C-alpha positions as CSV (number, residue, x, y, z in Angstrom):
1,D,1.3,17.3,-13.4
2,A,0.5,13.6,-12.8
3,A,4.0,12.5,-14.0
4,S,5.6,14.9,-11.4
5,D,3.4,13.5,-8.6
6,V,4.2,9.9,-9.8
7,G,7.9,10.6,-9.5
8,I,7.7,12.1,-6.2
9,L,5.6,9.0,-5.1
10,N,8.1,6.6,-6.5
11,V,10.9,8.1,-4.6
12,A,8.8,7.6,-1.4
13,L,8.0,4.1,-2.5
14,G,11.7,3.5,-2.8
15,L,12.3,4.7,0.9
16,E,9.6,2.5,1.9
17,H,10.9,-0.6,0.2
18,R,14.2,0.2,1.9
19,G,12.5,0.6,5.2
20,I,10.7,-2.7,5.1
21,N,13.9,-4.5,4.0
22,A,15.8,-2.9,6.7
23,Y,13.5,-4.3,9.3
24,T,13.6,-7.7,7.6
25,L,17.3,-7.6,8.0
26,G,17.2,-6.6,11.6
27,A,14.6,-9.3,12.3
28,K,16.6,-11.9,10.6
29,S,19.8,-10.8,12.2
30,G,18.9,-12.4,15.6
31,L,20.2,-9.3,17.2
32,L,16.9,-8.0,18.3
33,Q,15.4,-9.2,21.6
34,K,11.7,-9.1,22.6
35,P,10.0,-6.6,22.9
36,V,12.3,-4.7,20.5
37,L,11.7,-7.3,17.9
38,D,7.9,-7.0,18.2
39,I,8.4,-3.2,17.8
40,A,10.4,-3.6,14.7
41,L,7.9,-6.0,13.2
42,K,5.2,-3.7,14.1
43,F,7.1,-0.7,12.3
44,Q,7.7,-3.0,9.4
45,D,4.0,-3.6,9.0
46,D,3.5,0.2,9.1
47,H,6.0,0.6,6.2
48,K,4.1,-2.1,4.3
49,I,0.8,-0.1,4.7
50,H,2.7,2.9,3.5
51,R,4.0,1.0,0.5
52,D,0.5,-0.2,-0.4
53,L,-0.9,3.3,-0.1
54,L,1.8,4.7,-2.5
55,I,1.4,1.9,-4.9
56,G,-2.4,2.6,-5.1
57,A,-1.6,6.3,-5.7
58,I,0.9,5.7,-8.3
59,V,-1.5,3.4,-10.2
60,K,-4.4,5.7,-9.6
61,L,-2.4,8.3,-11.5
62,G,-1.5,5.9,-14.4
63,G,2.0,5.4,-13.4
64,K,4.1,2.5,-12.7
65,A,5.3,1.8,-9.3
66,V,9.2,1.2,-8.7
67,E,9.9,-2.3,-8.0
68,E,11.3,-3.6,-4.8
69,K,15.0,-4.9,-5.1
70,S,16.2,-8.1,-3.6
71,L,17.1,-8.3,0.1
72,D,20.7,-8.6,-0.7
73,V,20.8,-5.4,-2.5
74,Y,19.4,-3.6,0.3
75,A,21.7,-5.5,2.7
76,K,24.7,-4.3,0.7
77,A,23.4,-0.6,0.5
78,L,22.6,-0.7,4.2
79,N,26.0,-2.3,5.3
80,A,24.1,-4.9,7.1
81,N,27.5,-6.8,7.4
82,L,28.4,-4.1,10.1
83,L,25.5,-4.9,12.3
84,K,26.8,-6.5,15.3
85,S,24.3,-5.7,18.1
86,Q,20.7,-4.6,18.9
87,E,22.1,-1.1,19.3
88,D,23.5,-1.1,15.8
89,V,20.2,-2.2,14.3
90,L,18.4,0.4,16.2
91,K,20.6,3.1,15.1
92,L,20.2,2.1,11.6
93,A,16.5,2.1,11.9
94,L,16.5,5.5,13.7
95,S,18.7,7.2,10.8
96,L,16.3,5.6,8.2
97,E,13.2,6.9,10.2
98,L,14.7,10.4,10.4
99,G,15.6,10.3,6.7
100,A,12.0,9.2,5.7
101,T,10.4,11.8,8.0
102,N,12.4,14.6,6.3
103,A,11.9,13.3,2.9
104,Y,8.0,13.4,3.4
105,L,8.2,16.7,4.9
106,G,10.4,18.0,2.2
107,V,8.1,16.9,-0.7
108,I,4.9,18.3,0.5
109,P,5.0,21.7,-1.2
110,S,6.1,19.8,-4.6
111,F,2.9,17.9,-5.1
112,K,0.7,19.2,-7.9
113,D,-2.3,17.3,-6.5
114,H,-2.6,18.5,-2.9
115,S,-4.3,15.4,-1.6
116,F,-0.8,13.8,-1.9
117,A,0.5,16.5,0.2
118,E,-2.0,15.5,3.0
119,V,-0.9,11.9,2.5
120,A,2.8,12.8,2.8
121,A,2.2,14.8,6.0
122,R,0.4,11.7,7.5
123,L,3.3,9.3,6.5
124,A,5.9,11.8,8.0
125,T,3.9,11.8,11.3
126,D,4.2,8.0,11.3
127,E,8.0,8.1,10.5
128,A,8.5,10.7,13.2
129,A,6.6,8.4,15.7
130,H,8.8,5.5,14.9
131,W,11.8,7.8,15.2
132,A,10.7,8.8,18.7
133,V,10.1,5.2,19.9
134,L,13.5,4.2,18.6
135,N,15.2,7.2,20.1
136,N,13.7,6.2,23.5
137,A,14.7,2.6,23.1
138,L,18.1,3.6,22.6
139,G,18.2,5.7,25.8
140,M,18.8,8.8,23.9
141,P,17.6,12.3,25.3
142,V,14.9,13.8,23.6
143,P,16.0,16.9,21.7
144,K,15.1,20.2,23.1
145,T,13.4,21.1,19.7
146,M,12.4,18.8,17.0
147,S,14.1,19.7,13.8
148,F,12.2,17.4,11.5
149,G,12.3,18.7,8.0
150,A,15.1,21.2,8.7
């Protein structure tokens, strides 16, 4: 049972590594202007907290946490070379936040230890909040219904 939960937590940890590095790429791009840069860095800090929480849970279960890759690996995987404007960076972050929200919601029923389901739900809430702020920053309309996890 613990191995299954470790596997799920490591997938989540991989998403957090990706998010942290995406925000690093956005911040280093020079494309983000204040206060958008400040918000991106705040979201990056949130993802670092998520990362540390997940690593702690994995270690507590006796597992080995998946390692973070180099920034260059994430830059290539995220097509950072295509980021030409603040809007491009925000759209990338928006898609990653939506993906993370859906991933966390999707794994909740899979945890053998139900305390991790609660953690996943709390993290999904953070990701959905990030999504909402980014959606607003892009001037996009709020959907009539939220279809997170669908």
